[in-house]
C-alpha positions in Angstrom: 30.1 -53.6 -60.9 29.7 -53.2 -57.7 32.1 -51.0 -55.3 34.1 -53.1 -53.0 36.1 -50.7 -51.5 33.5 -48.5 -49.4 31.5 -51.4 -47.3 27.8 -49.3 -47.1 25.1 -51.3 -44.4 21.6 -52.3 -45.6 20.1 -48.5 -45.6 22.8 -47.6 -47.8 24.7 -45.1 -45.4 28.8 -45.4 -45.9 30.3 -47.0 -42.5 33.0 -44.7 -40.8 35.9 -46.6 -40.9 36.9 -46.0 -37.4 33.4 -48.0 -36.2 34.6 -50.8 -38.6 37.9 -51.5 -36.9 35.9 -50.7 -33.5 33.9 -53.3 -34.1 36.7 -56.1 -35.6 38.3 -55.7 -32.3 35.2 -55.9 -30.4 34.8 -59.1 -32.0 38.6 -60.3 -31.1 37.7 -59.8 -27.5 35.5 -62.5 -27.0 38.4 -65.2 -27.0 38.6 -66.8 -23.5 41.2 -65.2 -21.4 43.3 -67.4 -18.7 41.9 -67.3 -15.5 42.8 -64.2 -13.3 45.9 -63.8 -12.4 46.5 -64.3 -8.6 49.5 -62.3 -7.8 47.7 -59.2 -9.2 44.7 -57.8 -7.1 41.5 -55.9 -8.6 42.3 -52.1 -9.1 39.2 -51.5 -6.6 41.1 -53.1 -3.6 44.2 -50.8 -4.4 43.5 -47.4 -2.5 45.7 -44.5 -3.1 45.9 -42.2 0.3 47.9 -39.4 1.2 50.6 -41.9 3.1 51.7 -42.9 -0.2 53.2 -39.5 -0.9 53.4 -37.6 -4.2 53.6 -40.5 -7.1 54.7 -38.7 -10.0 56.5 -41.7 -10.9 53.0 -43.4 -11.1 51.8 -41.1 -14.0 54.8 -41.1 -15.6 54.2 -44.8 -16.2 51.3 -45.0 -17.0 52.0 -42.0 -19.6 52.5 -44.7 -22.4 50.4 -47.6 -22.8 50.0 -50.0 -25.4 46.5 -49.7 -26.8 45.1 -53.5 -27.1 42.7 -54.7 -29.5 43.8 -53.0 -33.0 45.3 -54.9 -35.9 48.4 -53.8 -37.2 47.5 -55.7 -40.6 46.2 -53.4 -43.2 43.0 -54.6 -44.8 42.2 -51.6 -46.1 44.3 -48.6 -47.0 41.9 -46.4 -45.0 42.7 -47.7 -42.1 46.3 -46.6 -41.8 46.0 -43.7 -40.2 44.3 -45.8 -37.4 47.1 -48.6 -36.7 47.9 -49.0 -33.1 50.8 -51.3 -31.6 49.4 -54.6 -30.9 49.6 -56.7 -27.5 51.6 -59.9 -27.6 48.5 -62.5 -27.7 50.4 -65.4 -25.4 49.6 -69.0 -24.0 51.3 -70.5 -20.8 52.9 -73.9 -20.9 53.8 -76.1 -17.7 55.2 -79.3 -16.5 54.3 -81.0 -13.1 55.0 -84.3 -11.6 52.3 -86.5 -9.9 51.1 -84.7 -7.0 52.0 -81.0 -7.5 49.4 -80.0 -9.2 48.4 -77.4 -7.0 51.8 -75.8 -6.8 51.9 -76.0 -10.7 48.5 -73.9 -11.4 49.5 -71.2 -8.7 53.1 -71.1 -10.2 51.1 -70.8 -13.7 49.0 -67.7 -12.5 51.8 -66.0 -10.9 53.3 -66.6 -14.5 50.2 -64.9 -16.1 50.6 -62.0 -13.5 54.6 -61.5 -14.7 53.1 -61.5 -18.3 50.5 -58.8 -17.9 52.9 -57.0 -16.2 55.1 -57.5 -18.7 52.7 -56.2 -21.2 51.1 -59.8 -22.8 47.8 -60.6 -23.1 47.1 -63.7 -21.6 44.6 -66.4 -23.7 45.3 -69.7 -22.4 47.3 -72.2 -20.3 47.8 -75.9 -19.8 49.8 -78.2 -17.7 50.9 -81.6 -18.7 51.5 -84.0 -15.9 55.0 -85.6 -16.7 57.8 -87.4 -14.2 60.5 -85.0 -15.7 60.4 -82.7 -18.9 61.0 -84.1 -22.3 64.7 -82.9 -23.0 64.0 -82.2 -26.7 60.7 -80.2 -26.5 59.9 -79.3 -23.3 56.6 -81.1 -23.3 56.9 -84.2 -25.7 55.7 -84.8 -29.2 52.2 -85.3 -28.8 51.3 -82.4 -26.2 53.9 -80.1 -28.7 51.6 -80.8 -31.4 48.3 -79.9 -28.8 50.0 -77.1 -28.1 50.3 -75.8 -31.7 46.4 -76.4 -32.5 45.9 -74.0 -29.4 48.0 -71.3 -30.5 46.1 -71.4 -34.0 42.8 -71.4 -32.1 43.4 -68.6 -30.1 45.5 -66.0 -32.6 48.1 -66.3 -30.5 51.8 -65.1 -31.3 54.1 -66.2 -28.1 54.1 -69.1 -26.3 55.4 -68.8 -22.5 56.8 -71.5 -20.5 57.2 -71.5 -17.1 60.9 -72.7 -16.7 63.6 -71.7 -17.8 64.3 -73.8 -21.3 67.6 -75.3 -22.8 68.1 -73.5 -26.1 67.7 -76.7 -27.5 64.3 -76.9 -26.2 63.5 -73.4 -27.2 64.2 -74.5 -30.8 62.6 -78.1 -31.1 59.4 -76.6 -29.4 59.2 -73.3 -31.7 59.9 -75.5 -34.8 56.8 -77.2 -33.4 54.2 -74.6 -32.5 55.5 -72.2 -35.5 55.2 -68.9 -32.7 57.9 -67.3 -30.6 58.8 -69.4 -27.7 60.5 -67.6 -24.5 60.8 -69.0 -20.5 59.8 -67.4 -17.2 63.2 -66.3 -17.3 62.8 -63.6 -20.3 59.7 -62.5 -19.0 60.9 -61.4 -15.5 64.3 -59.8 -17.5 61.8 -58.2 -19.3 59.7 -56.5 -16.7 63.1 -55.9 -14.7 64.4 -53.9 -18.0 60.9 -51.9 -18.3 61.4 -51.1 -14.6 64.7 -50.1 -13.7 65.2 -46.4 -13.7 68.9 -45.5 -11.5 71.9 -45.9 -13.6 72.7 -49.0 -11.2 69.5 -50.8 -11.7 69.6 -50.2 -15.5 73.4 -51.5 -15.5 72.7 -54.6 -13.3 69.5 -55.5 -15.4 71.6 -55.3 -18.7 74.3 -57.6 -17.3 71.4 -60.4 -15.8 70.1 -59.7 -19.4 73.4 -60.2 -21.1 74.7 -63.3 -19.0 71.2 -65.0 -19.9 71.7 -63.6 -24.1 75.0 -65.1 -24.0 74.8 -69.3 -24.5 71.4 -68.0 -26.4 72.9 -66.1 -29.5 71.6 -67.8 -32.7 72.6 -67.5 -36.4 71.0 -66.7 -39.4 72.1 -68.8 -42.2 75.8 -70.4 -42.7 77.4 -66.9 -43.2 76.5 -65.9 -39.3 76.6 -69.4 -37.3 79.4 -71.5 -39.0 83.7 -70.8 -39.1 85.1 -71.9 -42.6 89.1 -72.4 -43.1 91.2 -75.0 -44.8 89.6 -77.6 -46.8 86.5 -76.4 -45.9 87.0 -72.7 -47.0 86.1 -71.6 -50.4 84.4 -74.6 -51.4 87.3 -77.0 -50.6 90.2 -75.3 -52.3 92.8 -76.4 -50.2 95.9 -73.8 -48.8 95.9 -70.0 -49.9 91.9 -69.9 -49.8 91.3 -70.1 -46.2 87.4 -68.8 -44.9 86.6 -66.1 -43.5 87.9 -67.4 -40.3 85.7 -65.6 -37.3 82.0 -65.7 -38.1 79.1 -63.1 -36.9 77.9 -64.8 -34.2 81.6 -65.1 -32.9 81.8 -61.3 -33.3 78.6 -60.7 -31.7 79.8 -63.3 -28.3 83.2 -61.2 -27.7 81.2 -58.1 -28.3 78.7 -59.5 -25.4 81.4 -60.4 -23.3 83.8 -56.6 -23.8 80.0 -55.1 -22.5 79.6 -57.7 -19.5 83.2 -57.1 -18.4 82.3 -53.1 -18.5 79.3 -53.3 -16.5 80.7 -55.3 -14.1 83.5 -52.7 -13.4 80.9 -50.1 -13.6 78.8 -51.9 -10.9 81.6 -51.9 -8.8 82.3 -48.1 -9.2 79.1 -47.9 -7.7 79.9 -49.7 -4.5 82.2 -47.2 -2.9 79.5 -44.4 -2.5 77.3 -46.9 -1.0 79.7 -48.5 1.2 80.5 -44.7 2.0 77.1 -43.9 3.3 76.6 -47.3 4.4 79.9 -46.9 6.8 78.5 -43.3 7.7 75.6 -44.5 9.7 77.5 -47.7 11.3 79.4 -44.4 12.3 76.9 -42.6 13.5 75.0 -45.9 14.7 72.0 -45.7 13.3 70.3 -48.7 12.7 68.7 -50.1 10.1 65.6 -51.6 8.9 65.3 -53.7 5.6 61.9 -54.4 4.0 61.8 -57.5 2.1 59.4 -59.5 0.6 57.9 -61.3 -2.3 57.2 -59.5 -5.5 53.7 -57.3 -5.2 53.6 -58.0 -1.6 53.0 -54.4 -0.8 56.4 -53.3 0.8 56.7 -50.1 -1.5 53.0 -49.5 0.0 54.1 -50.7 3.9 57.0 -48.4 3.6 55.0 -44.7 2.3 52.5 -45.8 5.0 55.5 -45.6 7.9 57.2 -42.5 6.4 55.2 -41.3 3.9 57.9 -41.9 1.9 56.5 -41.0 -1.8 58.2 -44.4 -3.4 56.0 -45.9 -6.3 52.8 -48.3 -5.4 51.2 -50.2 -8.2 49.6 -53.4 -8.6 51.9 -55.1 -10.6 54.9 -57.4 -9.9 58.2 -55.7 -9.6 56.7 -52.5 -9.8 60.1 -51.0 -7.7 63.7 -52.4 -8.1 65.7 -49.6 -6.7 66.4 -49.8 -2.8 64.4 -46.8 -1.1 66.2 -45.5 1.9 63.9 -43.4 4.2 64.6 -41.7 7.7 62.5 -42.8 10.7 62.5 -41.7 14.5 61.3 -44.6 17.7 58.8 -42.8 20.0 62.0 -42.2 22.5 63.5 -40.0 19.9 66.0 -42.7 18.6 67.0 -42.5 14.4 66.5 -45.2 12.3 66.7 -45.7 8.7 63.8 -47.9 6.6 65.0 -49.7 3.4 62.8 -51.0 0.6 64.2 -53.7 -1.5 63.5 -55.6 -4.5 60.9 -58.3 -4.4 61.3 -61.8 -4.8 59.9 -64.2 -6.5 59.9 -67.9 -7.3 62.1 -69.2 -9.5 64.0 -66.0 -9.7 67.0 -66.4 -12.2 70.4 -66.6 -10.6 71.8 -64.1 -13.4 68.9 -61.3 -11.2 70.4 -62.7 -7.8 73.7 -62.0 -9.0 73.5 -58.8 -10.9 71.5 -57.4 -7.7 74.1 -58.7 -5.3 74.9 -55.1 -4.2 71.3 -53.9 -3.9 70.6 -57.2 -1.5 73.7 -56.2 0.3 71.0 -53.8 2.3 69.3 -56.4 3.7 72.4 -58.9 5.0 74.1 -55.5 6.8 70.9 -54.4 7.8 69.9 -54.7 12.0 66.2 -55.6 11.6 64.7 -57.5 8.8 60.9 -56.5 8.2 59.6 -59.6 6.1 56.2 -58.7 4.3 53.8 -61.5 3.1 50.7 -61.4 0.9 48.2 -62.8 3.3 45.6 -62.8 0.7 47.9 -64.9 -1.7 46.6 -68.5 -1.8 50.0 -70.5 -1.1 51.9 -68.1 1.7 53.8 -70.5 2.9 55.9 -70.6 -0.3 56.5 -67.2 -0.8 57.6 -67.5 3.2 60.5 -70.2 1.7 61.7 -68.3 -1.1 62.2 -64.9 0.7 64.1 -66.7 3.3 66.3 -69.0 0.6 67.3 -65.7 -0.7 67.9 -63.8 2.6 70.2 -66.9 3.4 72.3 -66.5 0.2 73.0 -62.9 1.0 74.0 -63.8 4.4 71.2 -62.6 6.5 69.7 -65.2 8.1 71.2 -64.5 11.7 69.4 -61.1 11.5 66.5 -61.1 13.3 63.0 -60.8 11.6 59.4 -59.5 11.7 56.8 -61.5 9.6 54.0 -59.3 8.8 50.9 -60.5 7.2 50.1 -57.5 4.5 46.9 -56.9 2.6 44.9 -58.2 6.0 41.7 -56.0 4.9 41.7 -58.8 2.1 42.0 -61.7 4.8 38.9 -63.5 7.1 39.5 -64.8 10.2 39.6 -68.7 9.1 42.6 -67.5 6.8 44.0 -65.6 10.0 44.0 -68.8 12.1 45.9 -70.6 9.0 48.3 -68.0 8.5 48.8 -67.6 12.7 49.9 -71.4 11.9 52.4 -71.0 9.9 53.7 -68.3 11.6 52.6 -67.7 15.4 54.5 -64.6 16.2 53.6 -62.9 12.3 51.5 -59.2 13.1 49.2 -58.4 10.6 48.8 -55.1 8.7 47.1 -53.1 5.7 48.8 -50.5 4.4 45.5 -49.5 2.7 43.7 -49.2 5.9 46.2 -48.8 8.7 45.3 -52.0 10.4 48.2 -53.1 12.7 50.5 -50.4 11.6 50.9 -49.2 15.0 51.6 -52.4 16.2 54.3 -52.8 13.6 55.9 -49.8 14.5 56.1 -50.8 17.8 57.7 -54.2 17.0 60.2 -52.5 14.8 61.1 -50.2 17.7 61.4 -53.5 20.3 63.8 -55.3 17.8 66.3 -52.1 17.4 70.1 -53.3 19.3 70.6 -50.7 22.1 72.9 -47.9 22.0 76.3 -50.0 23.9 77.7 -47.7 26.3 75.6 -46.5 28.9 77.0 -43.4 30.7 76.3 -40.1 33.1 77.8 -37.1 31.9 77.7 -33.0 32.5 77.6 -31.5 29.5 78.1 -27.6 29.8 75.8 -25.4 28.1 78.8 -24.0 25.2 78.7 -27.9 24.0 75.5 -27.9 23.1 75.5 -29.8 19.7 76.9 -33.2 21.8 73.2 -32.7 23.8 71.8 -32.6 20.2 74.1 -35.8 18.8 73.0 -37.7 22.0 69.0 -36.9 21.4 70.0 -38.1 17.4 72.2 -41.0 17.7 71.5 -42.4 21.4 68.5 -42.9 23.6 68.4 -41.0 26.9 67.1 -42.6 30.0 67.3 -39.1 32.2 67.8 -35.7 31.5 68.0 -32.2 34.0 69.5 -28.6 33.7 71.9 -28.2 36.4 74.5 -25.0 37.5 77.7 -26.4 35.5 75.6 -27.8 32.3 73.2 -30.4 31.0 73.3 -33.6 33.2 72.5 -36.3 31.1 72.1 -40.0 31.6 72.0 -42.2 28.4 73.1 -44.6 26.1 74.9 -44.0 23.0 77.0 -45.6 20.7 81.1 -46.1 20.7 82.1 -43.2 18.3 79.9 -40.6 20.5 80.9 -42.0 23.8 84.8 -41.1 23.0 83.2 -37.6 22.4 81.6 -37.7 25.6 84.8 -38.8 27.6 86.0 -35.7 28.8 82.5 -34.8 30.6 82.0 -38.3 32.4 81.1 -37.5 35.9 82.8 -39.9 38.2 81.0 -42.4 40.0 
């Protein structure tokens, strides 16, 4: 009788179990993978320089990685100690009307980048042309059956729709394709939950997740999803035999609403500290510059290049969520702040916009907005429109805007002409090579508001702290040392002007 527990090669040499597992993984890796997501770039193009500062967060995030390609299903008892966590294999699906195929393809590539950032492997992607999504299964019965065959052929375990599905659409599509179905909003919320670090960021993400989950709760069987009572309770036995009343799914809904109320109160409690810091900057008339833009456009890299802030830089969508404020100084000595904000994306879930409204207030309350656009993206016009829509929603439409096409080292001259046609006054910069950084810094300094009050003072030598305050908060036009003190001609804010009023020289 042949022993089948230990496979042997032709020369009767025992095959090592680890080699057998890895060889099967190599064989499975031949599955056709969906085209490279254009929202992400090759790692060779992402240069880490000293301008990025210390990147401890990057190492921490990379400390735990899933291992792709190793099966979690046991085929041999000898494999039990070699199992690893398996990556989700996904197929993407989208619907577009006539004449919008290019935009739909860009959106699907962006969804592929989102799925990869969330930790999945994208195996394939399909698009259907139809005037409107099917109200039952999103793609229609025939296309859903075709999607089921694709899922079975490539061995996928998840389907991601490039939209926000109604609960009934998701259930109906799952019944046809026989695997888990999620939508674009779910993927974005998952990325946010992975990358949130601060207490406020985690609370904001949890609130957005619960708002999305509440109408999509599903019960499993009669005991969880149906209420009973009266004639239907206890088999229709009538009075005295009331059913269970509130079911498990109703209890879950109530718990979610209670938790959402707690999170809203918690987020409101964070507001006074942020408002106090903002008020302190306003009291000292310190201008603020907000860096806004599409996700993965290079906002954090640009902030690091301008200030060596040490903000995490990674070739991923929504790598940084928490607003980072850094101090900077103009060439003439004026102090201002630079704020890195959360990135935007097309079809950003409204739950996230509401949950992150407190963070987005940094954009609405700034004096200048540096709007960063990925110059190498295939559809920069859509990026511009998406970001400007969100900026308008938070009350920043009237704030001076400086448009910067980042990643200029990846853009050829012909593309620059096209981008120049989109935004004639835009700047080109590269946070990787340093191109255009000086021009951007000069443009920011020119756009900063000047202090409101111009005065000529003679500050006694024993009040040197006032001269120091003028240097930090104001704009010195001229300065001289005289017998009675320091003569300063400067522009300052109203608060500092009140402190300097006793020393103003008569005209």
